[in-house]
N, C-alpha and C positions, 0 to 999 in steps of 0.2 A: 387346726386348719390353716392358720397363718403360716406356720412353718412349712406345711405341705405345699402351699401356694408358692412360697419363696423357693423351695426346692425345685418345683416345676419350672419356674422362670429360669433358674440357674441351668437346668438341663437343656431348656430351649436355647439359651445363649450359647452353651457349649456345642450343641448340635448345629446351630446356625454357623458358628465360626468354623467348625470342622468341615461342613459341607461347602462353605465358601472357599476354604483352602483347597478342597478337592476340585471344585469347578473352575478355579483359577488356573489349573494346569500345573501347579507346583507340587501337588500331592496326588498320587495315583494309587488306586487300590490294587497293589500287586506286591508280591514279595513279603518283606517284613512288615509293611504298613497295612496289610490286608486285615489283620485282627482288629486294629484300631478303627479302620473304616467300617468293618462289620459291627463293632461295638457302638459306634456312633449311629449307625443305621438302626440298631436295636433301641438305642435311647430315643431316636426320633420316633420310632413306632410307639414306644411307651408314652412319650409326651403327647403324641398326636391322639392316641387313644384316650388318654386322660383328659386332654383338652376338649374332646368331643363329649365329655360328660358321662363316660361309661363308668361302671362300678369298679372298685379296686380289684375285684375278682377277674374282670375282663383285662385289666392292666397286667395282672400277674400272668394270665394266660398268654397274652401277647408277648410279654417279656420272656416267658419260658419257651414259646415257639421261636422267638428270635434267637435265644441262646442255643436251642437245639439246631436251628438253621446254621448258626455259626460253627457248632461242633461238626456238622456234616461237611461244610465247606472246608474247614481246617483238615479233616480227615482225608478229603479228596486231594487237597494240596500235598499232603504227606505221601499219598500213594502215587501222585503224578511224578514222573521222572523229571529231573532238572533239565533246564534248557541246554546246559552244556553237554549233556549226554545225547541230545537230539541232533547236535551238529555233526555232519559227516566228517569222518577222519580224513585228513589230507596227508598223504604220504609225500614227503619231500625227497625227491630223487636228485642226488648230486651228480652232475655230468662233468667229467674231467676231459679237458681238451688234450689231444696228443702233443707231445713235446715238439719244439720247433725243428729239431734235427731229423725228425721222421721223414720229412719231405726230401731230404738229401740221401736217405738210406734206401738202396734197392732191396726189394723183397726177395728173400731166398737167393741172394747173390753169394759169390765166394767171399768167405770171411777175410781172406788175404787181400781182397780188392776193395774192401769197404773204405769209404771216405774217412778222414781222420775225425770228423765230428760224430761218427757213429760208433766209435769204440774208445776204450780207455786202456792205455798202455802203461806198463811199469818201466819207464825209461831210465837209463843210467847215463849220467853226464860224464862219467869217467872213461868213456870209450875213446878209442884212438881216432882222431879226426881223419876223415876220408876213407876209413875202413868200413867194411860191411859188418853189421851187428844185428843180432836177433833180440827182439823184445817180446815178452809175454803180454798179450792183450786180451780184452774181454769186451764183448758186444754190449752196448748200452741197453737199458730196458726197452722193451717193445721192438727191438731190432732182431730180425730173423736172418741167419746166414748159414751156409753149408760149406762143407769141405770139398776136396776134389772128388770124393766119392758120393757127393750129393747127400751126405749125412748131416743132419742138423747138429750144430755145435755152438757153444757159448764161449769157451776159452780156446785160444789159438795163438800162433806165433807168426810174427811178420819180420821180414828182413828189410833193412834200410841202411842208408849210408850215414855214418856218424858225422853230422854237421848241423849247425843251427839254421833256423829258417832264413835269417838274413844273409846267410852264406850261400844260399842256393843260386844257381844260374838264373839270369833274367827270364828265361823261357818257362820257368816253373812257378812264377808268381806274377800277379797283375797289380799295377800301381795306378793310382788316380792321376789324371792329367789336368786337374782344375787350375793348378798354378803354373803350368808349363808355358802358357802364352804370355806371361809377364816378364820373361827373361829373354835375353838376346842369344840366339844360337850362333850367330856369326860375330864372335868377339875373341879377343886374345887377352888373358886365357879364357877358355870356354866357361860359361856360367852354368851354375847348377840351380836346382829348385827343390824344395821340400815336397816329398810325396809320401802317401800312406799306401803300403803294399800289403796284399793278402795272398797267402799261399793257395795254390789250386787244390781242389778237393782230393785228388788222387795222389798227391805228393805228401810223403811223410818226412818229418824233420823234428828237430829238438827246439824247445823254447816256444815263444809266442808266434802264432801263425799270422798275426797282424803286427806290422812293425813299420817305423818311419825309415826313410832312406833318402839320401841326396842323389839326385839323378841329373845327368847332363840335359840341357835344353835341346830338345830334338823335334820341335813341332814345325810344321810347314804351312805356308800360306798359299800354296798352289803355283809357285813360280818354278819354271823349268830352267835348268842350267843350260840345256842345249839351245833353247830359244834366246836366252840372254847372250850366249856366245855368238850365235848367228847374227843377231842384231848389232853386236859390237863390231863384228868384222865387216858387215855390209853397210850399215847406216850409223856406225859409231861416230862419224864426223858430224852428224846432226844431233847427237845425244839420244838416239832412239833406245840404246841399251839402258841408259840411266833413267829415262822416262818409264821404261818397262819395269824396272826394279823399284819404282816409286820414289826415286831420288830426283825430284823435279828441279831443285836448285842446281845441281851438277849438270842436269840435262840442259837447262837454259844456258849455263856457262859454255858447254860444248857447242850448243847451237849457234851462239853469237860469236864464238871464236873459231868456228869451223874446225872443231875438234882439237883446239890448241895447235892449229896449223899442222895437224896430223900427229903431233907428238903425244898429246893426251889420248888420242884414239888408240895408238899402239900400246900405251901403258894400260889402258882399260882392258884391251884384249888379253894382255898377259894376266892382269889381276883377276878377271872373270874366269880365265882358263884354270888358274890354280885354286879358285874358290875363295879368294880373299875378299872380293867385293860380292856382296849378296843382297837380298831384298832389304828394303828400308825398314820393314817391321821386325827384322831380326830373325826371321824364320829360315828354315833350311830349303835348299832346292829339292824339287821332286826328282 
């Protein structure tokens, strides 16, 4: 009897600790821990029934019922589908954005008129400069073009002049003018500035379509040559022409010297007429 009482106390301590672990939130009766929780519940039922003074036969009956209950729950868990199978399948659809050159390519246009960014050509750098040459080209992916008979085609031939892009005439490329205002247009010798030029879309050439080039300073500040010459002839003795061009120091000199007694006035008329004297900011006349 003493051994049985000690065993009962041991079961009660184990059940108390397991229930305390579950109620604290650290242990949950789910998944792999469910059999342990059910077993602890069975032990609790056995100890409770024994503590109530019931006969060992009642304890065995309670224990067998709890064990049968455990087997039923375990069988239900085996038959229940896993939570991963209940999740809806999500199909990931990859969307591909069109290439950047598509915006420049006309739809169902003539293949021979496609912009250079819409096709790939097998160029030959051994051609004779300035002569017409034919190159085999192919439309880039997702580019649709037709021939003269409005038949869709992918491979075609284009005719172009054998020359590099930097050798094109100025009318066939565009250059940035961000640095053109920092140089003097009226100077001897004429100043140049660095510019980045890009070939126009419809022009075909060899080499890089974006290239650096040294250009003459050709920006204007809005000064008119005719106005400056008229002021120099009529009011040049008072320095009106120099004031108009932004050269206020020379204008004050002419004003207080009455145009250098007429000599300075005549010289300025000649210099403005030939374009040697220009605006003070270095720009060109309109």
